[in-house]
C-alpha positions as CSV (number, residue, x, y, z in Angstrom):
1,X,34.5,-0.8,-4.3
2,X,36.1,-3.9,-2.9
3,X,34.5,-7.1,-3.4
4,X,33.7,-7.6,0.3
5,X,31.8,-4.1,0.1
6,X,29.8,-5.2,-2.8
7,X,29.1,-8.6,-1.1
8,X,27.9,-6.7,2.1
9,X,25.7,-4.4,0.0
10,X,24.2,-7.3,-1.8
11,X,23.4,-9.1,1.4
12,X,21.7,-5.9,2.8
13,X,19.7,-5.6,-0.4
14,X,18.6,-9.3,-0.3
15,X,17.7,-8.9,3.5
16,X,15.6,-5.7,2.7
17,X,13.9,-7.6,-0.2
18,X,13.2,-10.6,2.1
19,X,11.8,-8.3,4.7
20,X,9.5,-6.5,2.4
21,X,7.8,-9.8,1.7
22,X,7.1,-10.3,5.3
23,X,5.3,-7.0,5.7
24,X,1.6,-7.4,5.8
25,X,-1.4,-4.9,5.7
26,X,-3.7,-5.8,8.8
27,X,-6.4,-3.5,10.1
28,X,-4.9,-0.5,7.9
29,X,-1.3,-0.9,9.4
30,X,1.7,-2.1,7.7
31,X,3.0,-4.9,10.2
32,X,5.3,-7.7,10.6
33,X,4.3,-10.9,12.7
34,X,6.2,-12.0,15.6
35,X,7.2,-15.3,14.2
36,X,8.9,-13.6,11.2
37,X,10.6,-11.0,13.5
38,X,11.8,-13.9,15.8
39,X,13.5,-15.7,12.7
40,X,15.2,-12.3,11.7
41,X,16.4,-11.8,15.2
42,X,17.6,-15.3,15.7
43,X,15.4,-16.0,18.9
44,X,12.4,-18.0,19.5
45,X,8.9,-16.7,19.1
46,X,8.3,-17.4,22.6
47,X,11.4,-15.4,23.8
48,X,10.5,-12.4,21.6
49,X,6.9,-12.5,23.0
50,X,8.3,-12.9,26.6
51,X,10.4,-9.7,26.2
52,X,7.5,-7.9,24.7
53,X,5.3,-8.8,27.8
54,X,7.8,-8.0,30.2
55,X,8.1,-4.4,28.5
56,X,4.5,-4.1,27.6
57,X,4.4,-0.4,28.5
58,X,6.7,0.2,25.5
59,X,4.0,-1.4,23.2
60,X,0.9,0.7,23.1
61,X,-1.9,-0.4,20.7
62,X,-0.5,1.6,17.7
63,X,2.8,-0.2,18.1
64,X,1.5,-3.7,18.3
65,X,-1.8,-5.6,17.6
66,X,-2.8,-9.1,18.7
67,X,-4.3,-10.9,15.7
68,X,-7.9,-12.2,15.9
69,X,-8.4,-15.9,15.2
70,X,-9.7,-15.1,11.8
71,X,-6.7,-13.0,11.1
72,X,-4.4,-15.6,12.6
73,X,-6.0,-18.3,10.3
74,X,-5.8,-16.1,7.1
75,X,-2.1,-15.2,7.9
76,X,-1.3,-19.0,8.4
77,X,-3.1,-19.8,5.1
78,X,-0.9,-17.1,3.3
79,X,2.2,-18.5,4.7
80,X,2.1,-22.1,5.4
81,X,-0.7,-24.6,6.2
82,X,-1.0,-26.4,9.6
83,X,-0.6,-30.1,9.8
84,X,-3.9,-31.7,10.2
85,X,-4.9,-31.8,13.9
86,X,-2.7,-28.6,14.7
87,X,-4.6,-25.5,16.0
88,X,-3.4,-22.2,16.7
89,X,-2.2,-22.2,20.3
90,X,-1.3,-18.5,20.8
91,X,-2.7,-15.6,18.7
92,X,0.2,-14.1,16.9
93,X,1.4,-10.4,17.6
94,X,1.7,-8.0,14.8
95,X,4.2,-5.1,15.1
96,X,4.0,-1.8,13.4
97,X,7.2,0.1,12.3
98,X,7.1,1.9,15.6
99,X,6.8,-1.3,17.4
100,X,9.6,-2.9,15.5
101,X,11.8,0.1,16.4
102,X,10.9,-0.4,20.1
103,X,11.7,-4.1,19.7
104,X,15.4,-3.1,19.3
105,X,15.4,-1.7,22.8
106,X,13.9,-4.8,24.2
107,X,16.1,-7.2,22.3
108,X,19.4,-5.7,23.0
109,X,21.9,-7.5,20.8
110,X,24.1,-6.7,17.9
111,X,21.9,-8.8,15.5
112,X,18.8,-7.0,16.7
113,X,20.3,-3.5,15.9
114,X,21.4,-4.7,12.4
115,X,18.0,-6.4,11.7
116,X,16.2,-3.2,12.9
117,X,18.2,-1.1,10.6
118,X,17.4,-3.5,7.5
119,X,13.6,-3.4,8.5
120,X,13.5,0.4,8.8
121,X,15.1,0.5,5.4
122,X,12.4,-1.9,4.0
123,X,9.6,0.2,5.5
124,X,11.3,3.4,4.0
125,X,11.4,1.6,0.5
126,X,7.8,0.7,0.8
127,X,6.9,4.3,1.7
128,X,8.8,5.5,-1.3
129,X,7.0,3.1,-3.6
130,X,3.7,3.9,-2.2
131,X,4.4,7.6,-2.6
132,X,5.5,7.1,-6.3
133,X,2.2,5.3,-6.9
134,X,0.2,8.1,-5.3
135,X,1.9,10.7,-7.4
136,X,1.3,8.5,-10.6
137,X,-2.3,8.1,-9.6
138,X,-2.7,11.8,-9.0
139,X,-1.1,12.5,-12.4
140,X,-3.3,10.0,-14.1
141,X,-6.5,11.6,-12.5
142,X,-5.3,15.1,-13.6
143,X,-4.9,13.8,-17.2
144,X,-8.4,12.2,-17.1
145,X,-9.9,15.4,-16.0
146,X,-8.2,17.3,-18.7
147,X,-9.4,14.7,-21.3
148,X,-12.8,15.0,-19.9
149,X,-12.7,18.8,-20.0
150,X,-11.3,18.5,-23.7
151,X,-14.0,16.1,-24.5
152,X,-16.6,18.5,-23.5
153,X,-15.0,21.2,-25.4
154,X,-14.7,19.1,-28.5
155,X,-18.3,18.1,-28.2
156,X,-19.4,21.8,-28.2
157,X,-17.2,22.2,-31.3
158,X,-18.7,19.3,-33.0
159,X,-22.2,20.5,-32.2
160,X,-21.2,23.9,-33.7
161,X,-19.9,22.2,-36.9
162,X,-23.1,20.2,-37.2
163,X,-25.3,23.3,-37.0
164,X,-23.2,25.0,-39.6
165,X,-23.6,21.9,-41.9
166,X,-27.4,21.9,-41.8
167,X,-28.9,24.0,-44.6
168,X,-30.3,27.3,-43.4
169,X,-33.9,27.3,-42.7
170,X,-36.0,28.7,-45.8
171,X,-37.7,32.0,-45.1
172,X,-41.4,31.9,-45.5
173,X,-42.6,33.0,-48.8
174,X,-45.6,35.1,-48.9
175,X,-48.6,33.4,-50.5
176,X,-49.1,34.3,-54.1
177,X,-52.2,35.8,-55.1
178,X,-54.7,38.5,-53.9
179,X,-55.5,38.3,-50.2
180,X,-58.3,40.7,-49.0
181,X,-57.3,40.8,-45.4
182,X,-54.1,42.5,-45.9
């Protein structure tokens, strides 16, 4: 492998890792915010949102969400704080994986294509990680169930051993002496 090829692969890996940090979970969807996508695409957030609004039919509700004021404030506080006196002027847009794929048709540039490829790779990597975690969680649950089953079986064995350790009950001896009622 040539140095240039390694350098290109390393840049792609760094880009994918950077993108992974910009993926958030909002309303049960993995999304990226418009301002983060604009930076990656090398356009202003205003231009990105203009293109989206011009092609709004391409972005149904499962492709794009508009954040609520509360969600926007939370996302701002997680990323950076506003200077005193600044308010949120426009509610941010959040794009799902499908919405991001649709952005490549709206932002038709070579950079948009390359960024979309990197973003899709980041989403695939996250899905793989989540799948591995789900599989691990499933195996752990199976192990817990086996242990619980074995615990109950072991308890039965211990109870049987305890019963065997107890002295046998003494048989009743008949009373000694003469009893006229017999």
